[in-house]
Every structure is written in structure tokens, then in C-alpha cells.
C-alpha positions as CSV (number, residue, x, y, z in Angstrom):
1,X,0.0,0.0,0.0
2,X,1.2,3.5,-0.9
3,X,0.8,6.0,2.0
4,X,0.2,9.6,1.2
5,X,0.3,12.7,3.4
6,X,-0.6,16.3,2.4
7,X,0.7,19.0,4.7
8,X,-1.7,21.8,5.8
9,X,1.1,24.0,7.2
10,X,3.1,26.1,4.8
11,X,5.8,27.6,7.0
12,X,8.8,25.3,7.1
13,X,9.1,24.7,10.8
14,X,5.3,24.4,11.3
15,X,5.1,22.0,8.3
16,X,7.9,19.9,9.7
17,X,6.3,19.9,13.2
18,X,3.0,18.8,11.7
19,X,4.7,16.0,9.8
20,X,6.8,14.8,12.7
21,X,3.8,14.9,15.1
22,X,1.7,12.9,12.6
23,X,4.4,10.3,11.9
24,X,6.4,10.2,15.2
25,X,6.5,6.4,15.2
26,X,7.7,6.2,11.6
27,X,10.3,8.9,11.9
28,X,11.6,7.3,15.0
29,X,11.8,3.9,13.2
30,X,13.7,5.5,10.3
31,X,16.3,7.0,12.7
32,X,16.6,3.6,14.4
33,X,17.0,1.7,11.1
34,X,19.6,4.1,9.8
35,X,21.5,3.9,13.1
36,X,21.7,0.2,12.6
37,X,22.8,0.6,9.0
38,X,25.5,3.1,9.9
39,X,26.8,0.9,12.7
40,X,26.8,-2.1,10.4
41,X,28.6,-0.2,7.7
42,X,31.2,1.1,10.1
43,X,31.7,-2.1,12.0
44,X,31.2,-0.2,15.3
45,X,28.8,2.3,16.9
46,X,28.4,5.5,14.9
47,X,27.9,8.8,16.7
48,X,24.7,10.1,15.2
49,X,24.9,13.4,16.9
50,X,28.4,14.0,15.4
51,X,27.4,13.3,11.8
52,X,24.0,15.0,12.2
53,X,25.6,18.2,13.6
54,X,27.9,18.3,10.6
55,X,25.0,17.7,8.2
56,X,22.8,20.3,9.8
57,X,25.5,22.9,9.3
58,X,25.7,22.1,5.6
59,X,21.9,22.0,5.3
60,X,21.5,25.4,7.0
61,X,24.0,27.0,4.7
62,X,22.6,25.5,1.5
63,X,18.8,25.4,2.2
64,X,17.9,27.2,5.5
65,X,14.1,26.6,5.0
66,X,14.7,22.9,4.9
67,X,16.9,23.1,8.0
68,X,13.9,24.7,9.7
69,X,11.7,22.0,8.4
70,X,14.0,19.3,9.7
71,X,14.1,21.0,13.1
72,X,10.3,21.0,13.1
73,X,10.2,17.3,12.2
74,X,12.5,16.5,15.1
75,X,10.5,18.5,17.6
76,X,7.2,17.0,16.4
77,X,8.6,13.5,16.6
78,X,10.3,14.0,19.9
79,X,13.8,13.4,18.5
80,X,17.0,15.4,18.4
81,X,17.6,17.7,15.5
82,X,20.9,16.0,14.9
83,X,19.3,12.6,14.5
84,X,16.9,13.8,11.9
85,X,19.6,15.8,10.1
86,X,21.8,12.6,10.0
87,X,19.2,10.5,8.2
88,X,18.7,13.4,5.7
89,X,22.4,12.9,5.1
90,X,22.2,9.1,5.0
91,X,24.0,8.9,1.7
92,X,26.8,11.1,3.0
93,X,27.1,9.3,6.3
94,X,27.2,5.9,4.7
95,X,30.0,7.1,2.3
96,X,31.9,8.6,5.2
97,X,31.9,5.5,7.4
98,X,33.0,3.4,4.4
99,X,29.9,1.6,3.4
100,X,29.4,-0.3,0.1
101,X,25.8,0.4,-0.5
102,X,23.6,-1.6,-2.9
103,X,23.1,-0.6,-6.5
104,X,20.1,1.6,-6.3
105,X,17.5,2.5,-8.9
106,X,16.9,2.3,-12.7
107,X,15.6,5.5,-14.3
108,X,14.0,5.9,-17.8
109,X,12.9,9.1,-19.4
110,X,11.5,9.2,-22.9
111,X,10.9,12.6,-24.5
112,X,8.1,12.6,-27.1
113,X,7.2,15.1,-29.8
114,X,3.8,16.6,-29.2
115,X,3.3,14.7,-26.0
116,X,4.4,14.9,-22.3
117,X,7.6,13.0,-21.4
118,X,7.5,9.5,-20.0
119,X,9.4,9.4,-16.7
120,X,9.7,6.2,-14.6
121,X,12.0,4.9,-11.9
122,X,12.4,1.7,-10.0
123,X,13.8,2.5,-6.5
124,X,15.9,-0.2,-4.9
125,X,17.1,-0.1,-1.3
126,X,17.4,-2.2,1.8
127,X,14.4,-4.4,2.3
128,X,14.2,-3.6,6.0
129,X,13.1,-0.1,5.1
130,X,10.3,-1.3,2.9
131,X,7.6,0.1,5.2
132,X,9.3,3.5,5.9
133,X,8.4,5.6,2.9
134,X,5.5,7.6,1.6
135,X,4.3,10.2,-0.9
136,X,4.4,13.7,0.7
137,X,2.4,16.5,-0.9
138,X,3.9,19.9,0.2
139,X,2.0,23.1,-0.4
140,X,4.1,26.4,0.0
141,X,3.1,29.9,1.0
142,X,3.5,30.9,-2.6
143,X,0.8,28.6,-3.6
144,X,3.1,26.2,-5.4
145,X,3.2,22.5,-4.5
146,X,6.0,19.9,-4.3
147,X,5.2,16.2,-4.3
148,X,7.9,13.7,-3.3
149,X,8.4,10.0,-2.7
150,X,10.7,9.9,0.3
151,X,11.5,8.2,3.5
152,X,9.9,9.2,6.9
153,X,12.0,12.0,8.3
154,X,13.9,12.7,5.0
155,X,12.7,15.9,3.3
156,X,12.8,14.6,-0.3
157,X,14.0,12.2,-3.0
158,X,12.1,11.4,-6.3
159,X,9.4,14.0,-7.1
160,X,7.7,16.7,-9.1
161,X,6.6,20.3,-8.6
162,X,3.7,22.1,-10.3
163,X,6.1,24.3,-12.4
164,X,6.9,21.6,-14.9
165,X,9.9,20.0,-13.2
166,X,10.6,16.4,-12.0
167,X,13.6,14.8,-10.4
168,X,14.8,11.1,-10.4
169,X,17.4,9.9,-8.0
170,X,20.2,7.3,-8.6
171,X,23.1,6.7,-6.3
172,X,26.6,6.7,-7.7
173,X,30.0,5.8,-6.2
174,X,33.1,7.8,-6.8
175,X,36.6,7.2,-5.4
176,X,36.4,10.7,-3.9
177,X,33.2,10.0,-1.9
178,X,33.2,10.1,1.9
179,X,35.5,13.0,2.7
180,X,33.4,14.7,5.5
181,X,29.8,15.8,4.9
182,X,28.9,17.9,1.9
183,X,25.5,19.2,1.0
184,X,23.2,16.2,1.4
185,X,21.9,15.1,-2.0
186,X,18.4,14.3,-0.6
187,X,18.1,17.9,0.6
188,X,19.3,19.1,-2.9
189,X,16.6,17.0,-4.6
190,X,13.9,18.6,-2.5
191,X,15.4,22.1,-2.7
192,X,15.5,22.0,-6.5
193,X,11.8,21.1,-6.5
194,X,10.9,23.8,-4.0
195,X,12.9,26.6,-5.4
196,X,13.4,26.2,-9.2
197,X,11.5,28.4,-11.5
198,X,12.6,26.5,-14.5
199,X,15.1,23.9,-15.7
200,X,18.0,26.3,-16.0
201,X,17.4,27.5,-12.4
202,X,17.6,23.9,-11.3
203,X,20.8,23.2,-13.3
204,X,22.5,26.3,-11.8
205,X,21.4,25.2,-8.2
206,X,22.9,21.8,-8.6
207,X,26.1,23.0,-10.4
208,X,27.0,25.2,-7.4
209,X,26.5,22.4,-4.8
210,X,29.6,20.9,-3.0
211,X,28.8,17.3,-2.3
212,X,30.6,14.5,-0.5
213,X,28.6,11.6,-1.9
214,X,27.9,11.0,-5.6
215,X,24.4,10.9,-7.1
216,X,22.7,11.3,-10.4
217,X,19.7,13.7,-10.2
218,X,17.8,13.3,-13.5
219,X,15.9,16.5,-14.2
220,X,12.8,16.3,-16.4
221,X,11.1,19.5,-17.6
222,X,7.9,20.0,-19.5
223,X,6.2,23.3,-20.2
224,X,4.5,25.2,-23.1
225,X,4.6,22.1,-25.3
226,X,8.4,21.6,-25.0
227,X,10.3,19.1,-22.9
228,X,13.9,18.2,-22.0
229,X,15.8,15.9,-19.7
230,X,19.3,15.7,-18.3
231,X,21.0,13.5,-15.7
232,X,23.2,15.7,-13.5
233,X,26.0,13.6,-12.1
234,X,27.1,15.2,-8.8
235,X,30.4,14.0,-7.4
236,X,33.1,15.4,-5.1
237,X,35.4,16.0,-8.2
238,X,32.8,18.2,-10.0
239,X,29.8,17.7,-12.1
240,X,28.9,15.9,-15.3
241,X,25.9,15.6,-17.6
242,X,24.2,12.8,-19.6
243,X,21.7,13.7,-22.2
244,X,19.0,11.7,-24.1
245,X,19.9,9.9,-27.3
246,X,18.7,11.3,-30.7
247,X,15.3,9.6,-30.2
248,X,14.8,11.3,-26.8
249,X,15.6,8.2,-24.6
250,X,17.6,8.7,-21.4
251,X,18.5,5.7,-19.3
252,X,20.4,5.9,-16.0
253,X,21.3,3.2,-13.6
254,X,24.2,3.4,-11.1
255,X,27.4,4.1,-13.0
256,X,28.8,7.4,-14.3
257,X,28.0,8.2,-17.9
258,X,30.0,11.4,-18.0
259,X,33.8,12.0,-18.1
260,X,36.1,12.4,-16.2
261,X,34.0,11.0,-13.3
262,X,33.6,7.7,-15.1
263,X,37.4,7.2,-14.7
264,X,36.9,7.2,-10.9
265,X,33.8,4.9,-10.8
266,X,33.7,2.4,-7.9
267,X,30.4,0.9,-9.0
268,X,32.0,-0.9,-12.0
269,X,33.9,-3.1,-9.5
270,X,31.5,-3.2,-6.6
271,X,28.1,-3.4,-8.4
272,X,28.7,-4.3,-12.1
273,X,25.1,-5.2,-12.6
274,X,24.5,-1.5,-13.3
275,X,26.0,-1.8,-16.8
276,X,23.7,-4.8,-17.7
277,X,20.6,-3.0,-16.4
278,X,21.6,0.1,-18.4
279,X,22.1,-2.0,-21.6
280,X,18.9,-4.0,-21.2
281,X,16.7,-1.0,-20.8
282,X,18.3,0.9,-23.6
283,X,18.0,-2.1,-26.0
284,X,14.4,-2.8,-25.0
285,X,13.3,0.8,-25.5
286,X,15.5,2.4,-28.1
287,X,13.9,3.4,-31.4
288,X,10.4,2.6,-30.3
289,X,7.8,5.3,-31.1
290,X,5.2,3.7,-28.7
291,X,7.1,4.2,-25.4
292,X,4.7,5.1,-22.6
293,X,4.8,4.3,-18.8
294,X,3.4,0.8,-19.2
295,X,6.0,0.1,-21.8
296,X,8.8,1.2,-19.5
297,X,7.4,-0.9,-16.7
298,X,7.4,-3.9,-19.0
299,X,11.0,-3.3,-20.0
300,X,11.9,-3.0,-16.3
301,X,10.2,-6.3,-15.5
302,X,13.4,-8.4,-15.6
303,X,14.8,-10.8,-13.0
304,X,17.8,-11.9,-15.0
305,X,20.3,-10.4,-12.6
306,X,18.6,-11.7,-9.4
307,X,19.4,-9.3,-6.6
308,X,20.9,-6.8,-9.1
309,X,17.9,-6.9,-11.6
310,X,15.8,-4.0,-12.6
311,X,13.0,-5.7,-10.7
312,X,14.8,-6.7,-7.6
313,X,13.4,-9.1,-5.0
314,X,14.9,-10.2,-1.6
315,X,17.3,-13.1,-1.8
316,X,16.5,-15.2,1.2
317,X,19.9,-16.9,1.0
318,X,21.6,-13.6,2.0
319,X,21.8,-12.2,5.5
320,X,19.2,-9.6,6.5
321,X,21.9,-6.9,6.2
322,X,22.4,-7.7,2.5
323,X,18.8,-8.1,1.4
324,X,17.7,-5.5,-1.1
325,X,14.5,-5.1,-3.2
326,X,12.6,-2.7,-5.3
327,X,10.7,-0.7,-2.7
328,X,8.7,1.4,-5.2
329,X,8.1,2.0,-8.8
330,X,7.4,5.7,-9.5
331,X,6.0,7.4,-12.6
332,X,6.2,11.2,-12.8
333,X,3.6,13.3,-14.7
334,X,5.8,16.4,-15.0
335,X,3.4,18.4,-17.1
336,X,0.6,18.2,-14.5
337,X,2.9,18.1,-11.4
338,X,1.7,14.8,-10.1
339,X,3.2,11.3,-9.6
340,X,2.1,7.7,-9.1
341,X,4.0,5.5,-6.7
342,X,3.5,1.8,-6.6
343,X,4.7,-0.2,-3.6
344,X,6.8,-2.9,-5.0
345,X,8.7,-3.8,-8.2
346,X,7.7,-3.5,-11.8
347,X,6.5,-7.1,-12.0
348,X,3.7,-6.4,-9.4
349,X,2.2,-3.4,-11.2
350,X,-1.1,-3.4,-13.2
351,X,-0.7,-3.1,-16.9
352,X,-2.3,0.3,-17.0
353,X,0.2,1.9,-14.6
354,X,0.8,5.6,-15.3
355,X,0.9,8.9,-13.5
356,X,-2.5,10.7,-13.1
357,X,-3.7,12.6,-16.1
358,X,-5.4,16.0,-16.0
359,X,-8.8,14.4,-16.0
360,X,-8.1,12.6,-12.6
361,X,-5.6,15.0,-11.0
362,X,-6.6,16.3,-7.6
363,X,-7.5,20.0,-7.9
364,X,-4.8,22.2,-6.5
365,X,-6.5,25.2,-5.0
366,X,-4.3,28.1,-3.9
367,X,-5.1,30.8,-1.3
368,X,-8.5,32.3,-0.9
369,X,-8.6,35.2,-3.4
370,X,-11.9,37.0,-2.5
371,X,-15.2,36.7,-0.8
372,X,-18.5,38.6,-1.3
373,X,-21.1,40.2,0.9
374,X,-24.5,41.3,-0.5
375,X,-26.2,44.2,1.2
376,X,-29.0,46.7,0.8
377,X,-26.7,49.5,2.0
378,X,-23.2,49.5,0.5
379,X,-22.3,52.8,2.1
380,X,-23.0,51.5,5.6
381,X,-20.8,48.5,5.1
382,X,-18.0,50.6,3.5
383,X,-18.1,53.0,6.5
384,X,-17.9,50.0,8.8
385,X,-15.1,48.0,7.2
386,X,-13.1,50.9,6.0
387,X,-14.0,53.5,8.6
388,X,-14.5,51.6,11.8
389,X,-12.2,48.6,11.2
390,X,-9.6,50.7,9.3
391,X,-9.2,48.3,6.3
392,X,-7.9,49.9,3.1
393,X,-9.6,49.7,-0.3
394,X,-8.3,47.0,-2.7
395,X,-9.7,49.0,-5.6
396,X,-10.8,52.7,-5.6
397,X,-14.3,53.1,-4.2
398,X,-16.8,54.5,-6.7
399,X,-19.9,55.2,-4.6
400,X,-22.3,55.6,-7.6
401,X,-21.4,52.1,-8.8
402,X,-22.7,50.6,-5.6
403,X,-19.9,48.1,-4.9
404,X,-16.6,48.2,-3.0
405,X,-13.5,46.1,-2.7
406,X,-11.9,46.0,0.7
407,X,-8.4,44.7,1.3
408,X,-8.5,42.3,4.3
409,X,-4.7,41.4,4.2
410,X,-4.7,38.0,2.5
411,X,-8.2,38.1,0.9
412,X,-10.3,40.8,-0.8
413,X,-13.9,41.4,0.5
414,X,-16.3,42.6,-2.2
415,X,-19.4,44.4,-1.1
416,X,-22.3,44.4,-3.6
417,X,-25.7,45.9,-3.7
418,X,-28.7,43.6,-3.5
419,X,-32.5,44.4,-3.0
420,X,-33.8,40.8,-3.2
421,X,-35.2,38.8,-0.3
422,X,-34.4,39.1,3.4
423,X,-31.0,38.8,5.2
424,X,-30.3,35.5,6.7
425,X,-30.9,35.3,10.5
426,X,-28.1,36.5,12.7
427,X,-25.6,34.0,13.9
428,X,-24.7,33.3,17.5
429,X,-21.3,32.4,19.1
430,X,-22.7,28.9,19.9
431,X,-22.3,26.7,16.8
432,X,-25.0,24.1,17.6
433,X,-27.6,27.0,17.8
434,X,-27.0,28.1,14.2
435,X,-28.4,26.8,11.0
436,X,-25.9,25.3,8.4
437,X,-24.1,27.7,6.2
438,X,-21.2,30.2,6.2
439,X,-20.8,31.4,9.7
440,X,-18.3,34.2,10.2
441,X,-15.1,36.0,9.3
442,X,-12.2,36.1,11.8
443,X,-9.4,38.7,11.9
444,X,-6.1,37.8,13.7
445,X,-4.8,40.5,16.1
446,X,-1.7,40.7,18.2
447,X,-3.5,41.7,21.3
448,X,-7.2,41.0,22.0
449,X,-7.1,43.5,24.9
450,X,-6.1,46.3,22.6
451,X,-8.4,45.3,19.8
452,X,-11.4,45.1,22.1
453,X,-10.6,48.5,23.5
454,X,-10.3,50.0,20.0
455,X,-13.7,48.6,19.0
456,X,-15.7,49.0,22.2
457,X,-18.6,51.3,21.7
458,X,-18.1,51.2,17.9
459,X,-19.4,47.7,17.2
460,X,-22.2,45.5,18.5
461,X,-20.6,42.6,20.4
462,X,-22.2,39.2,20.0
463,X,-20.8,37.7,23.2
464,X,-18.1,38.0,25.8
465,X,-14.5,36.9,25.3
466,X,-14.2,33.2,24.5
467,X,-11.2,31.0,25.0
468,X,-10.6,27.6,23.3
469,X,-7.7,25.2,24.0
470,X,-6.5,22.2,22.0
471,X,-4.8,19.1,23.5
472,X,-1.6,20.0,21.6
473,X,-1.2,23.1,23.6
474,X,-2.4,25.5,20.9
475,X,-5.0,27.9,22.2
476,X,-7.1,30.9,21.0
477,X,-8.9,33.7,22.7
478,X,-11.4,35.7,20.6
479,X,-14.6,37.8,20.6
480,X,-17.4,38.0,18.1
481,X,-19.2,41.1,16.9
482,X,-21.7,42.1,14.1
483,X,-21.3,44.4,11.2
484,X,-24.3,46.8,10.4
485,X,-26.1,44.0,8.5
486,X,-25.7,41.4,11.2
487,X,-22.9,39.4,9.6
488,X,-20.8,38.0,12.3
489,X,-17.0,38.6,12.6
490,X,-14.4,37.8,15.2
491,X,-11.1,39.3,16.4
492,X,-8.9,36.4,17.5
493,X,-5.5,36.2,19.3
494,X,-3.9,32.8,18.4
495,X,-1.3,31.0,20.5
496,X,0.0,28.2,18.3
497,X,2.5,25.7,19.6
498,X,5.7,25.9,17.6
499,X,4.8,29.1,15.7
500,X,7.8,31.3,14.9
501,X,10.3,28.7,16.1
């Protein structure tokens, strides 16, 4: 089963805290699993705080918003920030302690004239982590959305944004890997999706990163009827690029395709199955005009190489520490900013596997733009909202046109003339006493005492001050009042746990 989670918080620390609180058990399990992997790789106990502190310094310098998010995850999950930072640098820590990690992932991108690109990846990793990943949908304050397939507690990996960009993730191994902790490649993958306005912006972002563990981030872009793809091969010695063939086919497994990094490739000795996977996928898909997501999945459904196959299953003859499998098969719909993630290898996927199309994509609403009030007396409401409450006009007020646009900070209130029917009955501050329908508008204030003092004698109060507390520790105090037409409003002073941290 593929688990999905959509954040409701848009500020980095708050978003992280929400995620950590909702998935405290899973984040804790990820930290525990990686502690075991690190210890096993090193042959002795690894100091998670040491490596996590180094990682957090690099994350803070390279992507401060994600450093805040990691701090929020840690706080929400009841873990140290260093522990969560360490698993975000899991590739770097494994390289630093001398691990030979498994060959991980096969990626295929096929650019198509007049159609969106096909973009599919099989993600292979340690079988003991099979239950510790999800699809995370991440709205931002700007209204943009990032969607990533990642592990609990790690901010990103494979994913898309809603600006026409996708990222695939393949581990590489270079003789220069493991010298300290560079910018964590998982953080880079997420930062590219969060920040990049276009493909060039993403390329520049990656080219400037100093890494200590090698990885190929395959960027796929689609916008305005055009598409492109490039594998960016990050390594401590620099950066390299691999491009699609003349037919638009780009295949990447776990060895370097660019020079001079290919002269320092450890994978050719430690995991030579990568060259066979690369060749098999390229031969199966090259020159075919009919390549779509199901065709790529069919090409990936190979068990020829056993534990090193494109469709990888656990080898029970191996010790638990050496058991790898395809944890997920992921298809990106870059044009629509969505993805499909199937739990398991290509051989377990239905024949119609593909990313969601526009017809079945979940609607991506942004902020509330405006709301309307109908009234018999536009002037009276203008005097109240503009004069009494002090809200500015969003558009110049033309009295004779009998409408007004009031700027309420993050939403515009339109006031329109109406002479039909009767106004709905007045609301009360007790929800069960009111008929169904829209209830009220609430304005946040820094101090309820000061706001009450400013409005006292100028508004009709509905009730006395009210206080409400949530078990999380968040609490509000607020007071309702009426506008001249009897529409109910509130002034509210929030006290949100973790806000501003």
C-alpha cells in the first residue's frame, strides 16, 4: 500500500512539526533503522549526533528553509535535530563510514514530440526499510506544490513540482566519496523542486553544490509544449551531464555516464550489474515510437540479474543486512505536477500503470482570493469595514457604482448591492444554535485586549470573550461582533505551539 500525506502548514518549521507529530513512530523507526545501517557499515557504533551536527551545518547553509523543516520534524517526533539531520544525510554518512551500499535504482525518461515526457523509476534499497516511505504533498506559502516520494524524516527524493519540473534519484559511487559531509543530496533534490522556477534555475542550483557523496539527479522538464531531460551527475570532483539519445531516450542506472567521473567509478567493481541493467533497458526501448509508462514498466520487469535486476526481490539466502529489493516504482507526470508511486517492483504493477492525467488529478487550490457580501446599504458597510475597522480599499471606491473592494490582508472582500429577499438570521457564538451555512469572518490580532478597547462602543458585540484550547497546547482567545447588516465577525488572538520557532 502506498501511503500519502498532504501538509496543511506552509511555513517550514510548522510544516515539519506537523509531519513529525503525525508520523512520530515512523520517523523514529527511520532513525533507528539508519543507526543500525550506519553501525553495520562502520563495524562499530556510529555517533549520530556528530554526523547529524555536521549535516545540519551544511543544510542550514545550503537550504535554510529545509533546515527549519528538519528542526520541526525532530520536535514533532520527539527526536534530536541532529538525529533527523543525520538521516537526511544518510548517503553522505554511509559514504563517510566506508559503506558499500547496494546498487540503487533504474531510471528511464522518454521525450516525445507533441506529448508529455514519460518518466519512470524503480527505486531499490534495503528491504528492512520497505515500510518506511510515503508520498508527501507539500504546499508552499507561494501557492506552489512539491510532491515527493521519500522516507519518513527525510525531506525529499524522487518528485515533481507544479512548475513543470521532475527529479529522479540514482546513487553513484566515486573514489572521492566520503570526505566529510557535503550538502546532502536528498536535501538538494527537495530544494530543486521547492525553489526552481525552470530547468535552468535547477541546473545552476545543482552545479553550485559541493557534495561528498555521488548521485545522479535526472531533471525532467515540460512546459509550453516543450520538454527536456538531463542527468546531473554530482560528485566530489565536480559535475557531469548525460543527455537523451537522438530519439529522446535517457536511461540511467548506477554508474557514471560522463567524463572524467567515469574514470573514478567504484560501481564498476562493486556493483557491475549496473551496466547490464543500463544496456537491457536501452535495447528494449531504443527506437520505439510507442514508449509510454506501461512500456517502460514492461521493460523494467526483468529478473535476469537476481538481486541486481531492474525488478529486484529479496534473496532469502543472503543475511538480512544484504537483502535489497525494489521498494517502489514511480511514474512522474511532470506536465501536471503529479506522480504515481506503486509499492513494489515492476512485476507487481497493473498493466495500465501511469501517472495521473489532467482528468483525474486532484484539484490544486491556492489561497482564498476573495469573498463577497451582498447588502442593501453598500455605504453603511463601507463605512464599517473601511472607517471603523480601518481596512484599506483594494480598488478605488466609486460610490455611484454601488460596490466596493476591501483589502483584508490576505483576501479581498467585495461588497455588492442587493435588493432581493431578506437577510439570513443573525448567527450566535454557539455553533449548535446556528443553521448550516457560512458562519463568520475572523481577523487575527496581536492583542485581543487592545483590539477590544479600540472597537468597544463602535461595534455590537455578540458575546463576551471566548477561550478555546487544543490538547496539543495551541489555544485561542477571541470575541465575536456584528457588522451593520448582522454578519458575524471575530477578532482572534492565536497562541500556536511551535509558531515562529
